[in-house]
C-alpha positions as CSV (number, residue, x, y, z in Angstrom):
1,M,93.9,108.9,123.0
2,E,95.6,105.6,122.6
3,N,95.5,103.3,125.6
4,N,99.1,102.5,126.4
5,T,98.5,99.7,129.0
6,S,100.0,96.5,128.0
7,Q,96.6,94.9,127.2
8,E,93.5,96.3,125.6
9,H,90.3,94.8,124.2
10,V,88.7,96.1,120.9
11,H,85.7,95.0,119.0
12,V,87.2,95.0,115.5
13,L,91.0,95.2,114.8
14,I,92.2,96.1,111.3
15,I,95.8,95.3,110.5
16,G,97.2,97.4,107.6
17,S,96.5,100.7,106.0
18,G,96.3,100.6,102.2
19,P,93.1,100.9,100.2
20,A,91.8,97.6,101.7
21,G,92.5,98.5,105.3
22,Y,91.1,102.0,105.1
23,T,88.0,101.0,103.2
24,A,87.4,98.3,105.8
25,A,87.8,101.0,108.5
26,I,85.3,103.3,106.8
27,Y,82.6,100.6,106.5
28,A,83.3,99.1,110.0
29,A,83.1,102.6,111.6
30,R,79.8,103.4,109.9
31,A,78.4,100.1,111.2
32,N,79.4,101.3,114.7
33,L,81.9,98.5,115.1
34,K,84.4,101.0,116.6
35,P,87.4,99.7,114.6
36,V,91.0,100.2,115.7
37,L,93.4,100.2,112.7
38,Y,97.2,99.8,113.0
39,Q,99.0,101.2,110.0
40,G,102.0,98.9,109.9
41,I,105.5,99.6,108.6
42,Q,104.3,101.5,105.5
43,P,101.2,103.6,106.3
44,G,99.2,103.8,103.1
45,G,100.9,100.7,101.6
46,Q,102.2,100.4,98.1
47,L,100.4,103.5,96.9
48,T,102.7,105.7,98.9
49,I,105.5,104.7,96.4
50,T,103.3,105.3,93.4
51,T,103.3,108.8,91.9
52,E,100.4,109.4,89.6
53,V,97.2,107.3,90.0
54,E,95.0,107.7,86.9
55,N,92.9,104.6,87.0
56,Y,91.0,105.0,90.3
57,P,87.4,106.1,89.7
58,G,86.3,109.5,90.9
59,Y,89.6,111.3,90.2
60,P,89.1,112.7,86.7
61,E,92.4,114.6,86.8
62,G,94.3,111.7,88.5
63,I,95.8,111.9,91.9
64,Q,99.2,111.3,93.6
65,G,99.3,107.9,95.4
66,P,100.4,109.3,98.8
67,E,97.7,112.1,98.6
68,M,95.0,109.5,97.8
69,M,96.0,107.5,100.9
70,V,95.8,110.6,103.0
71,D,92.3,111.1,101.7
72,F,91.4,107.5,102.6
73,E,92.8,108.0,106.1
74,K,91.0,111.2,106.7
75,Q,87.7,109.7,105.6
76,A,88.2,106.7,107.9
77,S,89.0,109.0,110.8
78,R,86.0,111.2,110.1
79,M,83.8,108.1,110.3
80,G,85.2,107.3,113.7
81,A,87.9,104.7,113.1
82,D,90.7,104.8,115.7
83,I,93.9,105.0,113.5
84,R,97.2,104.3,115.2
85,Y,100.9,103.9,114.3
86,G,102.2,100.5,115.1
87,M,103.0,97.2,113.6
88,A,101.5,93.8,114.4
89,T,104.4,91.5,115.3
90,A,102.7,88.3,116.5
91,V,99.2,86.7,116.6
92,D,97.5,84.0,118.6
93,F,94.3,82.6,117.0
94,S,94.2,79.5,119.2
95,S,91.3,80.8,121.4
96,Q,88.8,83.7,121.4
97,P,89.1,86.6,121.8
98,Y,92.1,86.5,119.5
99,K,95.4,88.1,120.5
100,V,97.6,90.4,118.4
101,T,100.9,91.8,119.7
102,I,101.7,95.3,118.6
103,D,105.4,96.4,118.4
104,E,106.4,93.4,120.4
105,E,105.1,94.9,123.6
106,K,101.3,95.6,123.7
107,T,98.6,92.9,123.4
108,I,95.3,93.7,121.8
109,T,92.4,91.2,122.1
110,A,89.7,91.5,119.4
111,D,86.3,89.9,118.7
112,A,87.0,90.1,114.9
113,I,90.2,90.7,113.0
114,I,90.5,92.1,109.4
115,I,94.0,91.5,107.9
116,A,94.9,94.0,105.2
117,T,98.7,93.8,105.3
118,G,99.2,93.9,101.6
119,A,102.1,92.7,99.5
120,S,105.5,94.1,98.6
121,A,106.9,94.1,95.1
122,K,110.2,92.2,94.7
123,W,113.0,94.4,93.5
124,L,116.3,93.6,91.9
125,G,118.1,95.4,94.7
126,L,120.0,97.9,92.5
127,P,120.7,101.4,94.0
128,S,119.8,103.0,90.7
129,E,116.5,101.1,90.6
130,Q,115.5,102.5,94.1
131,R,116.7,106.0,93.3
132,L,114.6,106.2,90.1
133,N,111.6,104.5,91.6
134,G,108.6,106.6,90.6
135,S,110.7,108.4,88.0
136,G,110.4,105.8,85.3
137,V,111.1,102.7,87.4
138,S,107.9,100.9,88.4
139,A,106.7,97.5,89.6
140,C,103.3,97.8,87.9
141,A,103.0,98.1,84.1
142,V,99.2,98.3,84.3
143,C,99.4,101.2,86.7
144,D,102.2,103.2,85.0
145,G,102.6,102.0,81.3
146,F,100.2,104.7,80.2
147,F,102.7,107.4,81.0
148,F,105.1,106.0,78.4
149,R,102.9,105.9,75.4
150,G,104.9,105.7,72.2
151,K,108.2,105.4,74.1
152,E,110.7,102.5,74.6
153,A,110.4,100.5,77.7
154,A,112.2,97.6,79.4
155,I,110.7,94.9,81.6
156,V,112.6,92.4,83.6
157,G,111.0,89.0,84.5
158,A,110.1,85.6,83.0
159,G,106.9,84.5,84.6
160,D,103.2,84.8,83.5
161,T,103.0,88.3,85.1
162,A,106.1,89.6,83.2
163,A,104.7,88.1,80.0
164,E,101.3,89.6,80.5
165,E,102.8,93.0,81.4
166,A,105.1,92.9,78.3
167,I,102.1,92.3,76.1
168,Y,100.2,95.1,77.8
169,L,103.1,97.4,77.3
170,S,103.5,96.4,73.6
171,K,100.1,98.0,72.9
172,I,101.2,101.3,74.5
173,C,105.0,101.6,73.9
174,S,106.9,101.7,70.6
175,N,109.2,98.8,71.7
176,V,109.4,96.6,74.7
177,H,112.8,95.1,75.7
178,M,112.1,92.0,77.8
179,L,115.1,90.9,79.9
180,V,115.1,87.2,80.9
181,R,117.7,86.0,83.3
182,R,117.9,82.4,82.0
183,H,117.8,80.8,78.6
184,E,114.0,80.1,79.0
185,M,110.9,81.7,80.6
186,R,108.9,80.3,83.5
187,A,105.7,81.6,81.9
188,S,103.1,79.2,80.7
189,K,103.6,78.0,77.1
190,I,100.6,80.0,75.8
191,M,102.0,83.3,77.3
192,Q,105.5,82.6,75.9
193,D,104.0,82.1,72.5
194,R,102.1,85.3,72.7
195,V,105.3,87.2,73.7
196,L,107.4,85.7,71.0
197,K,104.7,86.4,68.3
198,T,104.4,90.1,69.3
199,T,106.6,92.0,66.8
200,N,107.6,94.9,69.0
201,I,108.7,92.8,72.0
202,M,112.4,92.0,71.9
203,V,113.4,89.2,74.3
204,Y,117.0,89.2,75.6
205,W,117.9,85.7,77.0
206,N,120.6,85.0,79.6
207,T,120.5,88.7,80.5
208,E,120.9,90.5,83.8
209,T,120.4,94.1,84.6
210,V,123.6,95.9,85.7
211,E,122.1,99.4,86.2
212,V,119.2,101.7,85.4
213,L,120.6,104.7,83.7
214,G,119.6,108.3,84.2
215,E,119.9,111.2,86.7
216,N,116.3,112.3,87.5
217,K,114.5,110.1,85.1
218,V,115.2,106.8,83.3
219,D,117.3,107.2,80.2
220,G,118.3,103.6,79.6
221,V,119.3,100.3,81.1
222,R,122.7,98.6,81.1
223,I,122.5,94.9,80.6
224,R,125.0,92.0,80.7
225,N,124.9,88.8,78.8
226,T,125.6,86.1,81.5
227,E,127.2,83.8,79.0
228,S,129.5,86.2,77.1
229,G,129.9,88.8,79.8
230,E,129.3,91.5,77.2
231,E,127.6,94.6,78.4
232,K,125.4,97.0,76.4
233,D,123.1,100.0,77.0
234,I,119.6,100.1,75.7
235,P,117.9,103.6,75.6
236,V,114.5,103.3,77.3
237,S,112.2,105.8,79.1
238,A,110.8,103.3,81.5
239,F,112.0,100.2,83.4
240,F,109.4,97.8,84.8
241,V,110.3,95.1,87.4
242,A,108.0,92.0,87.2
243,I,109.8,89.4,89.2
244,G,106.9,88.8,91.6
245,H,105.3,90.1,94.8
246,Q,105.7,88.9,98.3
247,P,102.6,88.9,100.5
248,N,103.2,90.5,103.9
249,S,101.9,87.4,105.7
250,D,104.8,86.1,107.7
251,I,103.2,86.5,111.1
252,F,100.2,84.5,110.0
253,K,102.3,81.4,108.9
254,G,101.0,78.3,110.6
255,K,97.9,80.2,111.9
256,L,95.9,80.6,108.7
257,D,95.7,78.5,105.5
258,M,97.9,80.0,102.7
259,D,99.0,79.0,99.3
260,E,102.6,78.0,98.5
261,Q,103.6,81.7,97.9
262,G,102.2,82.8,101.3
263,Y,99.0,84.5,100.1
264,I,96.2,84.0,102.6
265,K,93.4,81.8,101.3
266,T,89.9,83.1,101.6
267,I,86.7,81.3,101.0
268,P,85.6,82.2,97.4
269,G,83.1,85.0,97.2
270,S,84.0,86.2,100.7
271,S,86.9,87.5,102.9
272,R,86.6,84.6,105.4
273,T,89.8,82.8,106.2
274,S,90.3,79.3,107.7
275,V,89.8,80.8,111.2
276,E,86.3,81.9,112.1
277,G,86.2,85.7,112.8
278,V,89.4,86.4,111.0
279,F,89.0,88.1,107.6
280,A,91.6,89.0,104.9
281,C,91.3,91.6,102.1
282,G,93.5,93.3,99.6
283,D,96.8,92.2,98.2
284,V,97.7,89.8,101.0
285,Q,95.0,87.5,99.6
286,D,94.9,88.7,95.9
287,K,97.7,87.8,93.6
288,I,95.7,88.2,90.4
289,Y,94.4,91.8,90.2
290,R,96.4,93.8,92.7
291,Q,94.8,97.1,91.9
292,A,93.8,99.9,94.4
293,V,90.2,99.7,93.3
294,T,90.0,95.9,93.8
295,A,91.7,96.2,97.2
296,A,89.2,98.8,98.3
297,G,86.3,96.6,97.1
298,S,87.7,93.7,99.1
299,G,88.1,95.9,102.2
300,C,84.4,96.7,101.9
301,I,83.6,92.9,101.7
302,A,85.8,92.2,104.8
303,A,84.0,94.8,106.9
304,L,80.5,93.6,105.8
305,D,81.6,90.0,106.5
306,A,82.9,91.0,110.0
307,E,79.7,92.9,110.8
308,R,77.6,89.9,109.9
309,Y,79.8,87.5,111.8
310,L,79.6,89.7,115.0
311,S,75.9,90.2,114.6
312,A,75.3,86.5,114.3
313,K,77.5,85.9,117.4
314,E,75.6,88.4,119.5
315,H,72.3,86.7,118.6
316,Q,73.4,83.2,119.4
């Protein structure tokens, strides 16, 4: 039963519930750290908006993203993790034990904190894009490109990630239509050169997306040239959005060291942050790989780091 008094002390608090948070909970619970996990605004994280997951080891037939997150949650619960609904809305790391406010009303104090709040893909904000999300619209070419082998795909973006994903798709899809908003890319020179040398990538400059076409699946994309105003439809089976991710780290701003994009900095080879006893794992600190399996691995690292930290503290 959840303790609803306005203040409660826990040994290990885990904030977030994707592969990183749940894996941290499994390891922390097995180490008898009695973790309490708050699931946040999107229990299960980004995988709950992913349909088929085929690249996570141990699922030879593949698995639906939401179903996989239910499995993770069940396993963490079975190990003894206390999993709760609720969202961390403020933190105070100025003195130990650290304080975290849940839903703006309840204060949790904790001996160690594991942050696994993840990241959110940036979207264009089109109604058709949201409607067809998971039905041909995706923010991860590495995750979902495989389903469109031999078909035409469009990708929107102009940075290194968009360039990398366009090249990745070019090896799977018959043609890749890369939609670039300005007259140039932000990607590094070497990545731009690779894109421009790939014969089945067509780059559309000064181009914005008007609408993703299709009823129950993507049939095409309507684009507009920002200089001429001319619109045209391109028939595609998939539409990938690669305009960046936003780490869910706002409540930690000014409390932890971050990079300029807001990703929490961890000490290389560990999950340790700039504050002793606060650990970060998963996409909130990883802007490079962003896969379910790497997030799970970093959740394991965070739980082991927290266990060692608490053990050393007890023996001081």
